[in-house]
Every structure is written in structure tokens, then in C-alpha cells.
N, CA, C and O atoms as a Tripos MOL2 file, in Angstrom:
@<TRIPOS>MOLECULE
protein
  220   219    55     0     0
PROTEIN
NO_CHARGES

@<TRIPOS>ATOM
      1 N          93.1580   88.6160   89.7820 N.3       1 UNK1
      2 CA         93.3220   89.6970   88.8680 C.3       1 UNK1
      3 C          92.0170   90.3530   88.5130 C.2       1 UNK1
      4 O          92.0180   91.4200   87.8990 O.2       1 UNK1
      5 N          90.9160   89.7620   88.8730 N.am      2 UNK2
      6 CA         89.6160   90.3340   88.6020 C.3       2 UNK2
      7 C          89.4420   91.6580   89.3920 C.2       2 UNK2
      8 O          88.8340   92.5960   88.8760 O.2       2 UNK2
      9 N          89.9620   91.7450   90.6250 N.am      3 UNK3
     10 CA         89.8880   93.0280   91.3660 C.3       3 UNK3
     11 C          90.5990   94.1260   90.6110 C.2       3 UNK3
     12 O          90.1050   95.2510   90.5340 O.2       3 UNK3
     13 N          91.7320   93.8180   90.0650 N.am      4 UNK4
     14 CA         92.5270   94.8210   89.3690 C.3       4 UNK4
     15 C          91.7980   95.2600   88.1010 C.2       4 UNK4
     16 O          91.8010   96.4470   87.7770 O.2       4 UNK4
     17 N          91.1930   94.3580   87.3990 N.am      5 UNK5
     18 CA         90.4650   94.6320   86.1940 C.3       5 UNK5
     19 C          89.2580   95.5100   86.5120 C.2       5 UNK5
     20 O          88.9760   96.4580   85.7790 O.2       5 UNK5
     21 N          88.5500   95.2090   87.5860 N.am      6 UNK6
     22 CA         87.3840   95.9290   87.9950 C.3       6 UNK6
     23 C          87.6840   97.2950   88.5630 C.2       6 UNK6
     24 O          86.8910   98.2230   88.4060 O.2       6 UNK6
     25 N          88.8220   97.4300   89.2250 N.am      7 UNK7
     26 CA         89.2110   98.6800   89.8680 C.3       7 UNK7
     27 C          90.6950   98.9740   89.5700 C.2       7 UNK7
     28 O          91.5530   98.7490   90.4230 O.2       7 UNK7
     29 N          90.9980   99.4810   88.3470 N.am      8 UNK8
     30 CA         92.4070   99.6480   87.8910 C.3       8 UNK8
     31 C          93.2490  100.5590   88.7520 C.2       8 UNK8
     32 O          94.4750  100.4680   88.6830 O.2       8 UNK8
     33 N          92.6750  101.4320   89.5600 N.am      9 UNK9
     34 CA         93.4780  102.3700   90.3720 C.3       9 UNK9
     35 C          93.5810  101.8510   91.8130 C.2       9 UNK9
     36 O          93.9010  102.6310   92.7110 O.2       9 UNK9
     37 N          93.3180  100.5550   92.0630 N.am     10 UNK10
     38 CA         93.4680  100.0520   93.4090 C.3      10 UNK10
     39 C          94.9670  100.0300   93.8040 C.2      10 UNK10
     40 O          95.8330   99.6950   92.9950 O.2      10 UNK10
     41 N          95.2360  100.3930   95.0530 N.am     11 UNK11
     42 CA         96.6600  100.3790   95.4820 C.3      11 UNK11
     43 C          96.9880   99.0100   95.9730 C.2      11 UNK11
     44 O          96.1170   98.1880   96.2600 O.2      11 UNK11
     45 N          98.3130   98.7810   96.0650 N.am     12 UNK12
     46 CA         98.7810   97.4490   96.4730 C.3      12 UNK12
     47 C          98.3610   97.1650   97.9460 C.2      12 UNK12
     48 O          97.9480   96.0400   98.2250 O.2      12 UNK12
     49 N          98.4470   98.1210   98.8900 N.am     13 UNK13
     50 CA         97.9510   97.8150  100.2720 C.3      13 UNK13
     51 C          96.4990   97.5030  100.2750 C.2      13 UNK13
     52 O          96.0810   96.6380  101.0450 O.2      13 UNK13
     53 N          95.6470   98.1800   99.4260 N.am     14 UNK14
     54 CA         94.2160   97.8830   99.4070 C.3      14 UNK14
     55 C          94.0070   96.4880   98.8160 C.2      14 UNK14
     56 O          93.1260   95.7470   99.2510 O.2      14 UNK14
     57 N          94.8190   96.1420   97.8290 N.am     15 UNK15
     58 CA         94.6550   94.8190   97.2070 C.3      15 UNK15
     59 C          95.1020   93.7320   98.2090 C.2      15 UNK15
     60 O          94.5120   92.6520   98.2570 O.2      15 UNK15
     61 N          96.1040   94.0130   98.9760 N.am     16 UNK16
     62 CA         96.5550   93.0490  100.0100 C.3      16 UNK16
     63 C          95.4760   92.8620  101.0690 C.2      16 UNK16
     64 O          95.2070   91.7330  101.4800 O.2      16 UNK16
     65 N          94.8620   93.9360  101.5090 N.am     17 UNK17
     66 CA         93.7780   93.8600  102.5190 C.3      17 UNK17
     67 C          92.5560   93.1050  101.9790 C.2      17 UNK17
     68 O          91.9300   92.3410  102.7130 O.2      17 UNK17
     69 N          92.2230   93.3080  100.7400 N.am     18 UNK18
     70 CA         91.1440   92.6370  100.1210 C.3      18 UNK18
     71 C          91.4180   91.1770  100.0440 C.2      18 UNK18
     72 O          90.5320   90.3750  100.3410 O.2      18 UNK18
     73 N          92.6320   90.7800   99.6490 N.am     19 UNK19
     74 CA         93.0410   89.3700   99.5890 C.3      19 UNK19
     75 C          92.9000   88.6880  100.9440 C.2      19 UNK19
     76 O          92.3890   87.5710  101.0280 O.2      19 UNK19
     77 N          93.3450   89.3490  101.9930 N.am     20 UNK20
     78 CA         93.2160   88.7930  103.3510 C.3      20 UNK20
     79 C          91.8000   88.6100  103.7270 C.2      20 UNK20
     80 O          91.4420   87.5670  104.2730 O.2      20 UNK20
     81 N          90.9610   89.5830  103.4600 N.am     21 UNK21
     82 CA         89.5210   89.5540  103.8150 C.3      21 UNK21
     83 C          88.7940   88.4290  103.0620 C.2      21 UNK21
     84 O          87.9550   87.7350  103.6360 O.2      21 UNK21
     85 N          89.1230   88.2540  101.7700 N.am     22 UNK22
     86 CA         88.4410   87.2770  100.9780 C.3      22 UNK22
     87 C          88.8960   85.8540  101.1550 C.2      22 UNK22
     88 O          88.0850   84.9290  101.1200 O.2      22 UNK22
     89 N          90.2430   85.6580  101.3530 N.am     23 UNK23
     90 CA         90.7600   84.3020  101.3760 C.3      23 UNK23
     91 C          91.5900   83.9330  102.6350 C.2      23 UNK23
     92 O          91.8890   82.7620  102.8660 O.2      23 UNK23
     93 N          91.9480   84.9430  103.4300 N.am     24 UNK24
     94 CA         92.7740   84.6960  104.5890 C.3      24 UNK24
     95 C          94.2720   84.6240  104.2720 C.2      24 UNK24
     96 O          95.1100   84.4500  105.1570 O.2      24 UNK24
     97 N          94.5790   84.7670  102.9590 N.am     25 UNK25
     98 CA         95.9840   84.7100  102.5650 C.3      25 UNK25
     99 C          96.6240   86.0690  102.7050 C.2      25 UNK25
    100 O          96.0940   87.0640  102.2130 O.2      25 UNK25
    101 N          97.7610   86.1190  103.3730 N.am     26 UNK26
    102 CA         98.5030   87.4350  103.5250 C.3      26 UNK26
    103 C          99.6190   87.4810  102.5140 C.2      26 UNK26
    104 O         100.4180   86.5530  102.3890 O.2      26 UNK26
    105 N          99.6550   88.6210  101.7710 N.am     27 UNK27
    106 CA        100.7250   88.8600  100.8150 C.3      27 UNK27
    107 C         101.2000   90.2290  100.8990 C.2      27 UNK27
    108 O         100.3730   91.1390  100.9550 O.2      27 UNK27
    109 N         102.5260   90.4870  100.9130 N.am     28 UNK28
    110 CA        103.0800   91.8050  101.0510 C.3      28 UNK28
    111 C         102.7450   92.5860   99.7250 C.2      28 UNK28
    112 O         102.8240   92.0220   98.6340 O.2      28 UNK28
    113 N         102.3910   93.8240   99.8480 N.am     29 UNK29
    114 CA        102.1110   94.6780   98.6820 C.3      29 UNK29
    115 C         103.1460   94.5760   97.5400 C.2      29 UNK29
    116 O         102.7860   94.5120   96.3650 O.2      29 UNK29
    117 N         104.4320   94.5620   97.9160 N.am     30 UNK30
    118 CA        105.5330   94.4800   96.9360 C.3      30 UNK30
    119 C         105.4290   93.1220   96.1990 C.2      30 UNK30
    120 O         105.6790   93.0590   94.9950 O.2      30 UNK30
    121 N         105.0770   92.0800   96.8890 N.am     31 UNK31
    122 CA        104.9400   90.7740   96.1940 C.3      31 UNK31
    123 C         103.8000   90.8060   95.2760 C.2      31 UNK31
    124 O         103.9050   90.2530   94.1810 O.2      31 UNK31
    125 N         102.7050   91.4090   95.6250 N.am     32 UNK32
    126 CA        101.5500   91.5450   94.6970 C.3      32 UNK32
    127 C         101.9150   92.3210   93.4820 C.2      32 UNK32
    128 O         101.5040   91.9620   92.3790 O.2      32 UNK32
    129 N         102.7070   93.4230   93.6410 N.am     33 UNK33
    130 CA        103.0970   94.2200   92.5610 C.3      33 UNK33
    131 C         103.9540   93.4430   91.6010 C.2      33 UNK33
    132 O         103.7350   93.5360   90.3940 O.2      33 UNK33
    133 N         104.9480   92.6570   92.0830 N.am     34 UNK34
    134 CA        105.7570   91.8550   91.2140 C.3      34 UNK34
    135 C         105.0010   90.8510   90.4890 C.2      34 UNK34
    136 O         105.2810   90.6040   89.3160 O.2      34 UNK34
    137 N         104.0010   90.2150   91.1410 N.am     35 UNK35
    138 CA        103.1520   89.2500   90.4830 C.3      35 UNK35
    139 C         102.2920   89.8660   89.3600 C.2      35 UNK35
    140 O         102.1390   89.2770   88.2900 O.2      35 UNK35
    141 N         101.7520   91.0280   89.6200 N.am     36 UNK36
    142 CA        101.0010   91.7510   88.5650 C.3      36 UNK36
    143 C         101.8610   92.1410   87.3440 C.2      36 UNK36
    144 O         101.4110   92.0640   86.2010 O.2      36 UNK36
    145 N         103.1040   92.5590   87.6180 N.am     37 UNK37
    146 CA        104.0260   92.9100   86.5530 C.3      37 UNK37
    147 C         104.3060   91.6820   85.6870 C.2      37 UNK37
    148 O         104.2750   91.7700   84.4600 O.2      37 UNK37
    149 N         104.5800   90.5280   86.3250 N.am     38 UNK38
    150 CA        104.8340   89.2890   85.6260 C.3      38 UNK38
    151 C         103.6190   88.8600   84.8290 C.2      38 UNK38
    152 O         103.7730   88.2540   83.7690 O.2      38 UNK38
    153 N         102.4350   89.1500   85.2940 N.am     39 UNK39
    154 CA        101.1520   88.7620   84.6310 C.3      39 UNK39
    155 C         100.8390   89.6730   83.4480 C.2      39 UNK39
    156 O          99.8930   89.4300   82.6980 O.2      39 UNK39
    157 N         101.6390   90.7180   83.2900 N.am     40 UNK40
    158 CA        101.4330   91.6070   82.0980 C.3      40 UNK40
    159 C         100.7910   92.9500   82.4680 C.2      40 UNK40
    160 O         100.4640   93.7390   81.5810 O.2      40 UNK40
    161 N         100.6110   93.2110   83.7440 N.am     41 UNK41
    162 CA        100.0320   94.4890   84.1310 C.3      41 UNK41
    163 C         101.1260   95.5310   84.1620 C.2      41 UNK41
    164 O         102.2680   95.1960   84.4720 O.2      41 UNK41
    165 N         100.8410   96.7270   83.8670 N.am     42 UNK42
    166 CA        101.9260   97.7690   83.9820 C.3      42 UNK42
    167 C         101.3450   98.9460   84.8520 C.2      42 UNK42
    168 O         100.1410   99.0620   85.0800 O.2      42 UNK42
    169 N         102.2370   99.7440   85.2820 N.am     43 UNK43
    170 CA        101.8730  100.8860   86.1240 C.3      43 UNK43
    171 C         102.2480  102.1560   85.3830 C.2      43 UNK43
    172 O         103.4180  102.3910   85.0810 O.2      43 UNK43
    173 N         101.2490  102.9680   85.0930 N.am     44 UNK44
    174 CA        101.4610  104.1450   84.3190 C.3      44 UNK44
    175 C         100.8080  105.3420   85.0910 C.2      44 UNK44
    176 O          99.7440  105.1750   85.6860 O.2      44 UNK44
    177 N         101.4360  106.5250   85.0760 N.am     45 UNK45
    178 CA        100.8820  107.6560   85.6770 C.3      45 UNK45
    179 C         100.0330  108.4070   84.7060 C.2      45 UNK45
    180 O         100.3730  108.4690   83.5250 O.2      45 UNK45
    181 N          98.9500  108.9760   85.1410 N.am     46 UNK46
    182 CA         98.0330  109.8000   84.3030 C.3      46 UNK46
    183 C          98.5110  111.2230   84.3690 C.2      46 UNK46
    184 O          99.4900  111.5280   85.0510 O.2      46 UNK46
    185 N          97.8220  112.1010   83.6600 N.am     47 UNK47
    186 CA         98.2370  113.5350   83.5650 C.3      47 UNK47
    187 C          98.1710  114.1930   84.9570 C.2      47 UNK47
    188 O          98.8590  115.2010   85.1180 O.2      47 UNK47
    189 N          97.4370  113.7470   85.9630 N.am     48 UNK48
    190 CA         97.3830  114.3630   87.2350 C.3      48 UNK48
    191 C          98.5100  113.8580   88.1200 C.2      48 UNK48
    192 O          98.6510  114.3380   89.2450 O.2      48 UNK48
    193 N          99.3350  112.8900   87.6490 N.am     49 UNK49
    194 CA        100.4760  112.3900   88.3720 C.3      49 UNK49
    195 C         100.0920  111.2110   89.2450 C.2      49 UNK49
    196 O         100.8880  110.7420   90.0590 O.2      49 UNK49
    197 N          98.8990  110.7490   89.0750 N.am     50 UNK50
    198 CA         98.4660  109.5910   89.8710 C.3      50 UNK50
    199 C          98.6940  108.3080   89.1330 C.2      50 UNK50
    200 O          98.5770  108.2790   87.9080 O.2      50 UNK50
    201 N          99.0210  107.2230   89.8440 N.am     51 UNK51
    202 CA         99.2910  106.0120   89.1550 C.3      51 UNK51
    203 C          98.0150  105.2140   88.8200 C.2      51 UNK51
    204 O          97.0460  105.2260   89.5790 O.2      51 UNK51
    205 N          98.0360  104.5520   87.7170 N.am     52 UNK52
    206 CA         96.9160  103.6750   87.3140 C.3      52 UNK52
    207 C          97.4840  102.4540   86.6880 C.2      52 UNK52
    208 O          98.3570  102.5340   85.8240 O.2      52 UNK52
    209 N          96.9790  101.2720   87.1300 N.am     53 UNK53
    210 CA         97.4740  100.0280   86.6280 C.3      53 UNK53
    211 C          96.6100   99.6520   85.4170 C.2      53 UNK53
    212 O          95.3860   99.7670   85.4670 O.2      53 UNK53
    213 N          97.2430   99.2110   84.3440 N.am     54 UNK54
    214 CA         96.5790   98.7850   83.1580 C.3      54 UNK54
    215 C          97.1230   97.4650   82.7010 C.2      54 UNK54
    216 O          98.2280   97.0880   83.0920 O.2      54 UNK54
    217 N          96.3920   96.7550   81.8940 N.am     55 UNK55
    218 CA         96.8450   95.5230   81.3500 C.3      55 UNK55
    219 C          97.1180   95.5950   79.8630 C.2      55 UNK55
    220 O          97.5170   94.5990   79.2600 O.2      55 UNK55
@<TRIPOS>BOND
     1     1     2 1
     2     2     3 1
     3     3     4 2
     4     3     5 am
     5     5     6 1
     6     6     7 1
     7     7     8 2
     8     7     9 am
     9     9    10 1
    10    10    11 1
    11    11    12 2
    12    11    13 am
    13    13    14 1
    14    14    15 1
    15    15    16 2
    16    15    17 am
    17    17    18 1
    18    18    19 1
    19    19    20 2
    20    19    21 am
    21    21    22 1
    22    22    23 1
    23    23    24 2
    24    23    25 am
    25    25    26 1
    26    26    27 1
    27    27    28 2
    28    27    29 am
    29    29    30 1
    30    30    31 1
    31    31    32 2
    32    31    33 am
    33    33    34 1
    34    34    35 1
    35    35    36 2
    36    35    37 am
    37    37    38 1
    38    38    39 1
    39    39    40 2
    40    39    41 am
    41    41    42 1
    42    42    43 1
    43    43    44 2
    44    43    45 am
    45    45    46 1
    46    46    47 1
    47    47    48 2
    48    47    49 am
    49    49    50 1
    50    50    51 1
    51    51    52 2
    52    51    53 am
    53    53    54 1
    54    54    55 1
    55    55    56 2
    56    55    57 am
    57    57    58 1
    58    58    59 1
    59    59    60 2
    60    59    61 am
    61    61    62 1
    62    62    63 1
    63    63    64 2
    64    63    65 am
    65    65    66 1
    66    66    67 1
    67    67    68 2
    68    67    69 am
    69    69    70 1
    70    70    71 1
    71    71    72 2
    72    71    73 am
    73    73    74 1
    74    74    75 1
    75    75    76 2
    76    75    77 am
    77    77    78 1
    78    78    79 1
    79    79    80 2
    80    79    81 am
    81    81    82 1
    82    82    83 1
    83    83    84 2
    84    83    85 am
    85    85    86 1
    86    86    87 1
    87    87    88 2
    88    87    89 am
    89    89    90 1
    90    90    91 1
    91    91    92 2
    92    91    93 am
    93    93    94 1
    94    94    95 1
    95    95    96 2
    96    95    97 am
    97    97    98 1
    98    98    99 1
    99    99   100 2
   100    99   101 am
   101   101   102 1
   102   102   103 1
   103   103   104 2
   104   103   105 am
   105   105   106 1
   106   106   107 1
   107   107   108 2
   108   107   109 am
   109   109   110 1
   110   110   111 1
   111   111   112 2
   112   111   113 am
   113   113   114 1
   114   114   115 1
   115   115   116 2
   116   115   117 am
   117   117   118 1
   118   118   119 1
   119   119   120 2
   120   119   121 am
   121   121   122 1
   122   122   123 1
   123   123   124 2
   124   123   125 am
   125   125   126 1
   126   126   127 1
   127   127   128 2
   128   127   129 am
   129   129   130 1
   130   130   131 1
   131   131   132 2
   132   131   133 am
   133   133   134 1
   134   134   135 1
   135   135   136 2
   136   135   137 am
   137   137   138 1
   138   138   139 1
   139   139   140 2
   140   139   141 am
   141   141   142 1
   142   142   143 1
   143   143   144 2
   144   143   145 am
   145   145   146 1
   146   146   147 1
   147   147   148 2
   148   147   149 am
   149   149   150 1
   150   150   151 1
   151   151   152 2
   152   151   153 am
   153   153   154 1
   154   154   155 1
   155   155   156 2
   156   155   157 am
   157   157   158 1
   158   158   159 1
   159   159   160 2
   160   159   161 am
   161   161   162 1
   162   162   163 1
   163   163   164 2
   164   163   165 am
   165   165   166 1
   166   166   167 1
   167   167   168 2
   168   167   169 am
   169   169   170 1
   170   170   171 1
   171   171   172 2
   172   171   173 am
   173   173   174 1
   174   174   175 1
   175   175   176 2
   176   175   177 am
   177   177   178 1
   178   178   179 1
   179   179   180 2
   180   179   181 am
   181   181   182 1
   182   182   183 1
   183   183   184 2
   184   183   185 am
   185   185   186 1
   186   186   187 1
   187   187   188 2
   188   187   189 am
   189   189   190 1
   190   190   191 1
   191   191   192 2
   192   191   193 am
   193   193   194 1
   194   194   195 1
   195   195   196 2
   196   195   197 am
   197   197   198 1
   198   198   199 1
   199   199   200 2
   200   199   201 am
   201   201   202 1
   202   202   203 1
   203   203   204 2
   204   203   205 am
   205   205   206 1
   206   206   207 1
   207   207   208 2
   208   207   209 am
   209   209   210 1
   210   210   211 1
   211   211   212 2
   212   211   213 am
   213   213   214 1
   214   214   215 1
   215   215   216 2
   216   215   217 am
   217   217   218 1
   218   218   219 1
   219   219   220 2
@<TRIPOS>SUBSTRUCTURE
     1 UNK1         2 RESIDUE 1 A UNK
     2 UNK2         6 RESIDUE 1 A UNK
     3 UNK3        10 RESIDUE 1 A UNK
     4 UNK4        14 RESIDUE 1 A UNK
     5 UNK5        18 RESIDUE 1 A UNK
     6 UNK6        22 RESIDUE 1 A UNK
     7 UNK7        26 RESIDUE 1 A UNK
     8 UNK8        30 RESIDUE 1 A UNK
     9 UNK9        34 RESIDUE 1 A UNK
    10 UNK10       38 RESIDUE 1 A UNK
    11 UNK11       42 RESIDUE 1 A UNK
    12 UNK12       46 RESIDUE 1 A UNK
    13 UNK13       50 RESIDUE 1 A UNK
    14 UNK14       54 RESIDUE 1 A UNK
    15 UNK15       58 RESIDUE 1 A UNK
    16 UNK16       62 RESIDUE 1 A UNK
    17 UNK17       66 RESIDUE 1 A UNK
    18 UNK18       70 RESIDUE 1 A UNK
    19 UNK19       74 RESIDUE 1 A UNK
    20 UNK20       78 RESIDUE 1 A UNK
    21 UNK21       82 RESIDUE 1 A UNK
    22 UNK22       86 RESIDUE 1 A UNK
    23 UNK23       90 RESIDUE 1 A UNK
    24 UNK24       94 RESIDUE 1 A UNK
    25 UNK25       98 RESIDUE 1 A UNK
    26 UNK26      102 RESIDUE 1 A UNK
    27 UNK27      106 RESIDUE 1 A UNK
    28 UNK28      110 RESIDUE 1 A UNK
    29 UNK29      114 RESIDUE 1 A UNK
    30 UNK30      118 RESIDUE 1 A UNK
    31 UNK31      122 RESIDUE 1 A UNK
    32 UNK32      126 RESIDUE 1 A UNK
    33 UNK33      130 RESIDUE 1 A UNK
    34 UNK34      134 RESIDUE 1 A UNK
    35 UNK35      138 RESIDUE 1 A UNK
    36 UNK36      142 RESIDUE 1 A UNK
    37 UNK37      146 RESIDUE 1 A UNK
    38 UNK38      150 RESIDUE 1 A UNK
    39 UNK39      154 RESIDUE 1 A UNK
    40 UNK40      158 RESIDUE 1 A UNK
    41 UNK41      162 RESIDUE 1 A UNK
    42 UNK42      166 RESIDUE 1 A UNK
    43 UNK43      170 RESIDUE 1 A UNK
    44 UNK44      174 RESIDUE 1 A UNK
    45 UNK45      178 RESIDUE 1 A UNK
    46 UNK46      182 RESIDUE 1 A UNK
    47 UNK47      186 RESIDUE 1 A UNK
    48 UNK48      190 RESIDUE 1 A UNK
    49 UNK49      194 RESIDUE 1 A UNK
    50 UNK50      198 RESIDUE 1 A UNK
    51 UNK51      202 RESIDUE 1 A UNK
    52 UNK52      206 RESIDUE 1 A UNK
    53 UNK53      210 RESIDUE 1 A UNK
    54 UNK54      214 RESIDUE 1 A UNK
    55 UNK55      218 RESIDUE 1 A UNK
């Protein structure tokens, strides 16, 4: 979750790629999204219409 806190606008595919590079573990972006939602993170759009994850 540290990556999401450090870079709140990271996309799920980017997060998945970073996870593979750092640990070798492959996770589908949708699975990561579900895990973040369960951990209390939410997905909100800003005024420009772009999504930003917040906790």
C-alpha cells in the first residue's frame, strides 16, 4: 500500500507491473483494485475527470 500512498494517481496496470518487478508476484489489476477497496481505499474523480485513489 506504500506505493499507493506515495503515488495516489497510480493506475492498476502500473501497480501490477511494479509488483511484478519488485517481488515477482503477478496480480491482475482488477484483483489489486478489489484488495485496495477492501483495505479502505476509494476511487474518486477530480474536477478534470481523472481518477485519483485516496484513503
